[in-house]
ROVEX-363869 format. One line per field, with one value per residue: residue number from 1; y, z, x negated of N, C-alpha, C, O in turn. Coordinates in Angstrom, 2 decimals. Atoms other than C-alpha are relative to their C-alpha. Example, Ala and Ser with C-alpha at 12.3 -4.5 7.8 and 13.67 -1.06 7.14 Angstrom:
num <- (1:2)
n.y <- (-1.19:-1.19)
n.z <- (0.00:-0.06)
n.x <- (-0.89:0.82)
ca.y <- (-4.50:-1.06)
ca.z <- (7.80:7.14)
ca.x <- (-12.30:-13.67)
c.y <- (1.20:1.09)
c.z <- (0.00:0.73)
c.x <- (-0.90:0.77)
o.y <- (1.18:2.20)
o.z <- (0.66:0.90)
o.x <- (-1.94:0.26)
END
This chain:
num <- (1:2:3:4:5:6:7:8:9:10:11:12:13:14:15:16:17:18:19:20:21:22:23:24:25:26:27:28:29:30:31:32:33:34:35:36:37:38:39:40:41:42:43:44:45:46:47:48:49:50:51:52:53:54:55:56:57:58:59:60:61:62:63:64:65:66:67:68:69:70:71:72:73:74:75:76:77:78:79:80:81:82:83:84:85:86:87:88:89:90:91:92:93:94:95:96:97:98:99:100:101:102:103:104:105:106:107:108:109:110:111:112:113:114:115:116:117:118:119:120:121:122:123:124:125:126:127:128:129:130:131:132:133:134:135:136:137:138:139:140:141:142:143:144:145:146:147:148)
n.y <- (-0.38:-1.08:-0.16:-1.79:-1.05:-0.81:-1.01:-0.22:-0.06:1.17:0.99:1.04:1.37:1.18:0.40:0.91:0.66:0.31:0.60:1.60:0.81:0.28:0.91:1.40:0.05:0.26:-1.07:-0.15:-0.87:-1.36:-1.21:-1.55:0.37:0.40:-1.12:-0.93:0.42:-0.28:-1.39:-0.56:-0.03:-1.10:-1.85:-0.29:0.56:0.44:1.16:-0.29:1.38:0.33:0.40:0.48:-0.02:1.03:-1.00:-0.93:0.74:0.45:1.72:0.14:-0.77:0.20:-1.35:0.08:-0.99:-0.28:0.52:-0.77:1.00:-0.69:0.43:-0.22:-1.44:0.31:0.15:0.62:0.18:1.12:0.72:0.66:0.77:0.60:0.31:0.10:1.00:1.37:0.24:-0.41:0.64:1.08:-0.68:-0.64:-1.71:-0.16:-0.51:-1.41:-0.62:-0.26:-0.64:-1.85:-0.26:0.52:-1.26:-1.00:0.05:0.19:-1.42:-0.58:0.42:1.23:0.65:1.02:-0.04:1.29:0.35:1.32:0.51:1.02:1.39:0.75:-0.78:0.60:-0.61:-0.75:0.16:0.37:-1.06:-0.64:0.67:0.19:-1.08:-0.56:-0.18:1.31:0.48:-0.17:1.12:1.09:0.14:-1.47:-0.91:-1.17:0.01:-1.51:0.05:-0.85:-0.66:-0.73)
n.z <- (-1.38:-0.17:-1.40:-0.45:-1.50:0.07:-0.59:-1.03:0.82:0.87:-1.04:0.37:1.15:-0.52:-1.17:-0.26:-0.30:-1.61:-0.33:0.10:-0.46:-1.15:-0.61:0.65:-1.44:-0.78:-0.55:0.66:0.90:-0.67:0.94:-0.63:-0.58:0.87:0.59:-0.73:-0.01:1.31:-0.01:-1.42:0.54:1.04:-0.43:-0.36:0.69:-1.05:0.79:1.82:0.79:1.73:0.41:1.12:0.65:1.42:1.03:-1.12:-1.18:-1.35:-0.38:-0.90:-0.51:-1.09:-0.88:-0.50:-0.88:0.03:-1.33:0.07:-0.45:-0.64:0.87:1.42:0.13:1.29:-0.49:0.49:0.50:-0.58:1.09:-1.01:0.19:1.67:0.03:1.53:0.03:0.51:1.32:0.47:-0.53:0.88:1.67:-0.37:-0.95:-1.02:0.28:0.28:-1.14:-0.90:0.85:-0.07:-1.66:0.05:0.85:-0.76:-0.93:0.59:0.48:-1.28:-0.56:-1.03:-0.21:0.21:-0.06:-0.68:0.07:-0.83:0.42:-1.00:0.46:0.83:1.37:0.79:1.43:-0.21:-0.29:1.35:0.85:-0.48:0.32:1.51:-0.06:-0.35:-1.03:-0.64:-1.03:-0.92:-1.08:0.84:-0.54:0.01:1.23:-0.38:1.27:0.16:1.23:-0.29:0.85:0.91)
n.x <- (0.07:1.01:0.00:0.49:-0.09:-1.09:-0.03:-0.84:-1.00:0.14:0.15:-0.92:0.19:0.50:-0.76:-0.44:1.26:0.83:-0.98:-0.02:1.72:-0.43:-1.04:0.99:0.87:-0.96:-0.67:-1.41:-0.46:-0.57:0.19:0.35:1.49:0.93:0.01:0.19:1.18:0.83:-0.08:0.90:1.43:0.41:0.11:0.64:0.40:0.86:-0.07:-0.40:-1.19:-0.03:-1.23:0.15:-1.42:0.21:-1.04:-0.40:-0.40:0.98:-0.23:1.09:0.33:1.26:-0.19:0.88:0.00:1.80:0.80:1.28:0.61:0.75:1.42:0.66:-0.83:-0.61:-1.70:-0.43:-1.09:-0.30:-1.23:-1.23:-0.41:-0.21:-1.06:-0.50:-1.53:0.39:0.11:1.10:1.62:0.89:0.09:1.87:-0.48:0.90:1.55:0.52:-0.15:1.21:0.41:-0.24:0.14:1.70:0.41:-0.27:0.67:1.22:0.07:-0.07:1.19:0.28:1.18:-0.45:-0.92:-0.49:-1.63:-0.82:-1.13:0.08:1.06:-0.71:-0.42:1.46:-0.20:0.93:1.18:0.88:0.20:1.51:1.17:0.41:0.37:0.89:0.28:0.60:-1.03:0.62:-0.09:-0.81:-1.43:-0.75:-0.35:0.96:0.87:0.73:0.70:0.74:-0.24:1.03)
ca.y <- (0.56:3.79:4.29:7.84:9.66:10.81:13.94:15.02:15.93:12.47:10.49:9.00:6.71:4.59:4.73:1.67:-0.07:0.35:-0.63:-4.10:-4.27:-3.97:-6.30:-8.74:-8.43:-9.35:-5.83:-4.79:-2.98:0.63:3.12:6.19:4.94:4.01:7.75:9.64:7.59:8.34:11.86:12.62:11.13:13.02:16.35:16.11:14.75:12.22:9.22:9.00:6.85:5.19:4.28:1.74:2.63:-0.09:3.27:5.31:2.40:2.22:-1.67:-1.23:0.71:1.12:3.56:4.27:6.07:7.89:6.40:7.66:6.09:7.81:5.64:6.17:9.64:9.05:9.21:6.18:4.46:1.73:-0.27:-0.41:-1.20:-3.09:-3.92:-5.23:-6.26:-9.66:-9.41:-7.75:-10.23:-12.19:-9.39:-7.68:-4.40:-5.62:-5.48:-2.48:-1.00:-1.83:-0.72:2.82:2.65:1.48:4.33:6.88:6.13:5.81:9.47:10.43:9.26:6.56:4.31:1.33:0.32:-1.90:-3.67:-6.55:-8.82:-11.45:-14.81:-16.62:-14.41:-16.66:-15.02:-11.85:-12.93:-14.89:-11.71:-9.63:-12.11:-12.42:-8.67:-8.57:-8.07:-10.14:-11.85:-10.42:-13.43:-16.54:-16.93:-13.30:-11.39:-8.74:-7.77:-5.14:-4.20:-1.72:1.08:2.22)
ca.z <- (-16.33:-15.09:-11.49:-9.83:-6.73:-5.49:-3.64:-0.85:-3.83:-5.22:-1.95:-2.79:-5.41:-3.00:0.00:-1.17:-1.80:1.62:2.90:1.27:2.41:5.90:5.66:3.84:7.57:9.09:9.99:9.55:6.49:7.66:4.43:6.72:8.97:5.82:4.32:7.50:7.78:4.31:4.53:8.06:6.42:3.20:4.76:7.22:4.80:6.91:4.18:0.20:-1.63:-5.01:-6.91:-9.78:-12.36:-15.42:-17.44:-14.54:-12.11:-9.06:-8.81:-6.53:-4.22:-1.81:1.34:2.48:5.72:6.31:9.23:9.77:10.65:13.37:12.24:8.63:9.41:6.77:6.07:4.94:3.87:5.22:2.73:5.01:3.07:-0.73:-1.89:-5.61:-5.93:-6.78:-10.03:-10.90:-9.24:-10.82:-13.81:-12.03:-10.59:-7.13:-8.40:-10.36:-7.21:-5.34:-8.17:-8.22:-4.06:-4.61:-7.16:-5.09:-2.29:-4.22:-5.48:-2.12:-1.07:1.40:2.13:2.24:2.06:4.50:4.91:6.88:6.12:7.84:8.42:6.96:3.63:1.66:-1.95:-0.66:0.72:-2.40:-4.24:-2.14:-2.24:-5.93:-5.95:-4.28:-0.47:2.38:5.63:8.38:10.76:9.06:11.51:10.46:7.82:8.37:4.90:3.99:0.49:0.56:-2.11:-2.81)
ca.x <- (4.51:3.16:1.79:1.81:1.41:4.48:5.30:7.61:10.13:9.71:10.40:13.61:12.19:10.62:13.30:14.86:11.57:10.26:13.57:13.32:9.13:10.72:13.28:10.62:8.71:11.97:13.20:16.80:17.97:17.97:18.32:18.56:15.46:13.44:14.10:13.53:10.01:8.92:9.87:7.84:4.85:4.97:6.01:3.28:0.84:-0.02:0.19:-0.19:2.56:1.68:4.85:4.84:7.89:8.91:10.81:12.63:13.05:10.67:9.74:6.45:4.77:1.55:1.51:-2.00:-2.90:-6.34:-8.97:-12.32:-15.33:-17.54:-20.76:-20.72:-19.04:-16.50:-12.89:-11.81:-8.48:-6.39:-3.53:-0.66:1.56:2.17:5.45:6.59:10.49:10.88:12.11:8.87:6.11:3.64:3.49:0.01:1.96:0.50:-3.22:-2.63:-1.35:-4.17:-6.22:-4.93:-5.34:-9.33:-9.67:-8.08:-10.04:-13.28:-12.59:-12.06:-15.17:-14.31:-16.85:-14.26:-10.71:-8.65:-5.76:-3.66:-1.14:0.68:-1.27:1.04:1.23:-0.91:0.26:-0.91:-4.03:-5.01:-4.34:-6.83:-9.46:-9.34:-9.77:-12.62:-11.70:-13.00:-11.45:-13.19:-12.28:-11.76:-8.33:-7.01:-5.62:-7.64:-9.32:-11.64:-13.71:-16.62:-16.15:-19.50)
c.y <- (1.10:0.17:1.53:0.18:0.50:1.28:-0.20:0.20:-1.27:-1.11:-0.84:-1.06:-1.02:-0.16:-1.32:-1.11:-0.41:-0.18:-1.38:-0.71:0.00:-0.73:-1.53:-0.18:0.06:1.43:0.09:0.81:1.15:1.28:1.43:0.02:0.35:1.89:0.83:-0.52:0.30:1.46:0.44:-0.40:0.68:1.49:0.12:-0.09:-0.92:-2.03:0.27:-1.17:-0.35:-0.87:-0.41:-0.09:-1.10:1.29:0.80:-0.75:-0.35:-1.81:-0.14:1.19:-0.42:1.17:-0.09:1.40:0.31:-0.49:0.57:-0.94:0.88:-0.27:0.40:1.60:0.52:-0.01:-0.94:-0.50:-1.31:-0.02:-0.37:-0.84:-0.29:-0.46:-0.20:-0.58:-1.06:-0.54:0.55:-0.53:-0.39:0.65:1.18:1.19:-0.26:0.23:1.13:0.74:0.19:0.62:1.36:0.04:-0.03:0.91:1.38:0.49:-0.01:1.47:0.60:0.17:-0.64:-0.63:-1.75:0.37:-1.17:-0.08:-1.30:-0.75:-1.08:-0.89:-0.89:0.82:-0.57:0.71:1.15:-0.19:-0.22:1.27:0.77:-0.23:0.07:1.36:0.79:0.48:-1.27:-0.01:0.86:-1.35:-0.96:-0.53:1.15:-0.18:1.58:0.16:1.06:-0.24:1.31:0.88:0.58:-1.18)
c.z <- (0.23:1.72:0.23:1.42:-0.30:0.92:1.35:-1.41:-0.78:1.01:-0.12:-0.95:0.52:1.37:-0.32:0.14:1.32:0.94:-0.06:0.38:1.33:0.35:-0.35:1.11:1.08:0.98:-0.50:-0.68:0.88:-1.17:0.64:1.09:-1.18:-0.82:0.80:0.27:-0.81:-0.01:1.00:-0.84:-1.27:0.35:1.07:-0.87:0.77:-0.71:-1.68:-0.48:-1.65:-0.31:-1.48:-0.74:-1.54:-0.44:1.34:1.24:0.81:0.20:0.53:0.61:1.02:0.76:0.57:0.97:-0.06:1.55:-0.53:0.91:0.73:-0.51:-1.10:0.00:-1.24:0.10:-1.08:-0.22:0.24:-0.96:1.01:-0.35:-1.89:-0.23:-1.71:0.28:-0.73:-1.31:-0.90:0.56:-0.94:-1.53:0.31:0.15:1.23:-0.02:-0.65:1.07:0.81:-0.69:0.05:1.50:0.23:-0.78:0.79:1.06:-0.20:-0.31:1.25:0.90:1.25:-0.37:-0.25:0.32:0.87:0.15:0.84:-0.86:0.81:-0.15:-0.61:-1.75:-0.92:-1.80:0.22:0.15:-1.22:-0.65:0.41:-0.42:-1.04:-0.64:0.46:1.98:0.82:1.44:0.87:1.08:-0.74:0.48:-0.26:-1.35:-0.40:-1.39:-0.15:-1.47:0.23:-1.65:-0.47:-0.71)
c.x <- (-0.66:-0.02:-0.46:0.43:1.16:-0.08:1.47:1.61:0.61:0.35:1.06:-0.26:-0.70:0.59:0.61:-1.25:-0.24:1.00:-0.10:-1.58:0.55:0.66:-0.70:-0.70:0.99:0.69:1.59:0.06:0.47:-0.19:-0.60:-1.55:-1.14:-0.12:-0.16:-1.65:-0.79:-0.14:-0.70:-1.32:-0.57:0.07:-1.57:-1.88:-1.03:-0.24:-0.14:0.77:-0.30:1.19:-0.39:1.32:-0.03:1.11:-0.07:-0.23:-1.42:-0.26:-1.16:-0.69:-1.38:-0.14:-1.64:-0.27:-1.79:-0.33:-1.21:-1.06:-1.34:-1.68:-0.53:0.51:0.38:1.27:0.37:1.54:0.61:1.83:0.44:1.24:0.33:1.62:0.43:1.70:-0.34:0.13:-0.97:-1.38:-0.22:-0.37:-1.46:0.16:-0.70:-1.43:-0.05:0.30:-1.08:-1.36:-0.20:-0.45:-1.32:-0.58:0.11:-0.69:-1.26:0.01:0.42:-0.82:-0.17:-0.73:0.65:1.68:0.49:1.39:0.14:1.01:0.46:-0.68:0.39:0.21:-0.90:-0.11:-0.64:-1.21:-0.71:-0.22:-1.33:-0.89:-0.55:-0.27:-1.43:0.29:0.02:0.75:-1.15:-0.13:0.55:1.59:0.97:0.06:-0.42:-0.91:-0.48:-1.05:-0.62:0.29:-1.04:-1.03)
o.y <- (1.20:0.15:2.22:-0.18:0.95:1.47:-1.19:-0.48:-1.30:-2.25:-2.03:-1.99:-1.98:-0.89:-1.92:-1.83:-1.53:-0.15:-2.10:-1.90:-1.15:-1.02:-2.66:-1.28:0.64:1.32:-0.55:1.83:1.18:2.17:2.12:0.95:1.29:2.20:1.93:0.46:0.46:1.96:1.55:0.51:1.04:2.41:1.06:0.63:-0.76:-3.04:1.21:-2.36:0.31:-1.83:0.32:-0.94:-1.24:1.06:1.12:-0.15:-1.14:-2.53:-1.27:2.24:-1.57:2.26:-1.21:2.57:-0.32:-0.47:0.99:-1.75:1.37:0.54:0.76:2.25:1.29:-0.26:-0.56:0.45:-2.25:0.81:-1.29:-1.83:0.63:-0.76:0.82:-1.50:-1.21:-1.47:0.41:0.08:-0.43:0.07:1.88:1.98:0.55:0.95:1.85:1.60:1.26:1.25:2.02:0.93:0.60:1.12:2.18:1.69:0.11:1.98:1.73:0.91:-0.56:-0.54:-2.63:1.41:-2.27:0.72:-1.99:-0.34:-1.59:-1.02:-1.64:0.34:0.07:0.81:1.21:0.40:0.50:1.60:0.77:0.47:0.27:1.30:1.91:1.07:-2.38:0.93:1.02:-1.68:-0.86:-1.11:1.13:-0.96:2.45:-0.71:2.06:-1.36:2.18:0.15:1.27:-0.84)
o.z <- (-0.41:2.42:-0.27:2.08:-1.37:1.36:1.64:-1.27:-1.46:0.60:0.11:-1.14:-0.19:2.16:0.75:1.12:1.82:2.07:0.94:0.42:1.68:1.55:0.03:0.98:2.15:2.10:-1.44:-0.25:1.67:-0.93:0.39:1.11:-1.07:-1.23:0.24:0.55:-0.52:-0.24:0.64:-1.21:-1.43:0.00:0.68:-0.45:1.05:-0.12:-2.26:-0.27:-2.62:0.40:-2.29:-0.37:-2.30:-0.15:1.93:2.24:0.45:0.69:0.24:-0.03:1.34:0.18:0.99:0.67:-0.52:2.49:-1.66:1.78:-0.03:-0.95:-1.27:-1.05:-2.00:1.15:-2.24:0.04:-0.11:-1.07:1.70:0.23:-2.69:0.82:-2.39:1.04:-1.50:-1.83:-2.11:0.52:-1.95:-2.53:-0.50:0.02:1.40:0.83:-0.47:1.14:1.28:0.04:0.21:1.59:1.23:-0.61:0.88:1.32:0.85:0.03:1.04:1.87:2.01:-1.55:-0.79:0.83:0.79:0.02:1.16:-1.97:1.60:-1.23:-1.20:-2.52:-1.38:-2.44:-0.36:-0.71:-1.71:-0.91:-0.19:-1.25:-1.18:-1.78:0.21:2.43:0.51:1.83:0.25:1.57:-1.25:-0.32:0.26:-2.15:-1.15:-1.55:0.26:-1.77:0.79:-2.60:-1.49:-1.48)
o.x <- (-1.71:0.99:-1.34:1.40:1.56:-1.22:2.14:2.62:1.64:0.13:0.85:0.52:-1.01:-0.02:0.71:-1.41:-0.22:0.50:-0.07:-1.90:0.31:0.76:-0.41:-1.23:0.77:1.19:2.06:-0.49:1.41:-1.00:-1.58:-2.36:-1.93:-1.23:-0.17:-2.34:-1.97:-1.24:-1.09:-2.07:-1.73:-0.67:-2.26:-2.78:-2.22:-0.62:0.40:0.51:0.07:1.47:-0.97:2.13:-0.98:2.28:-1.10:-0.63:-2.29:0.62:-1.54:-0.64:-1.70:-0.19:-1.91:-0.04:-2.74:0.47:-1.42:-0.76:-2.19:-2.50:-1.69:0.47:-0.21:1.86:0.44:2.27:-0.10:2.74:0.00:1.68:0.45:2.18:0.49:1.99:-1.30:-0.48:-0.79:-2.45:0.48:-0.79:-2.07:-0.77:-1.60:-1.94:-1.03:-0.57:-1.47:-2.13:-1.23:-1.30:-1.67:-1.78:-0.82:-0.81:-1.89:-1.06:0.85:-0.74:-1.14:-1.05:-0.01:2.11:-0.06:2.32:-0.83:1.37:-0.34:-1.25:-0.39:1.04:-1.85:-1.16:-1.72:-1.88:-1.59:-1.38:-2.40:-1.47:-1.75:-0.73:-1.88:-0.69:0.47:1.44:-2.19:-1.22:1.67:2.33:2.09:-0.45:0.02:-1.77:0.10:-1.47:0.06:0.56:-0.94:-1.93)
END
């Protein structure tokens, strides 16, 4: 497995995964919408996307958005999307994508990496907590990890 940050020219490698991610969260499948959304984020440098490849096959991705802390006077990152194809789950791909995102954020000088997930997505929450993310409130699924 190889994880790489994709560019605008490589955006089609993530479109179907992004569509599957949206379907997982109860949205209607829409490849055109997925392609437009990814294209806009990458064209405008509004997100960073890492894709996990099994050979030439994209099997997972994570998308990060920048955010800023006035108090810390720092740029930080939100891990907004994380998805691994169902056939490739339980193989460490999600953890590897998160690790890649954390290293990227750390190298970018971020103080923290934040994420949230559905309150009932216990599988993802257990993965995040095992990596070191901490719930900000017991009854929420918003987690954060310090990078410094």
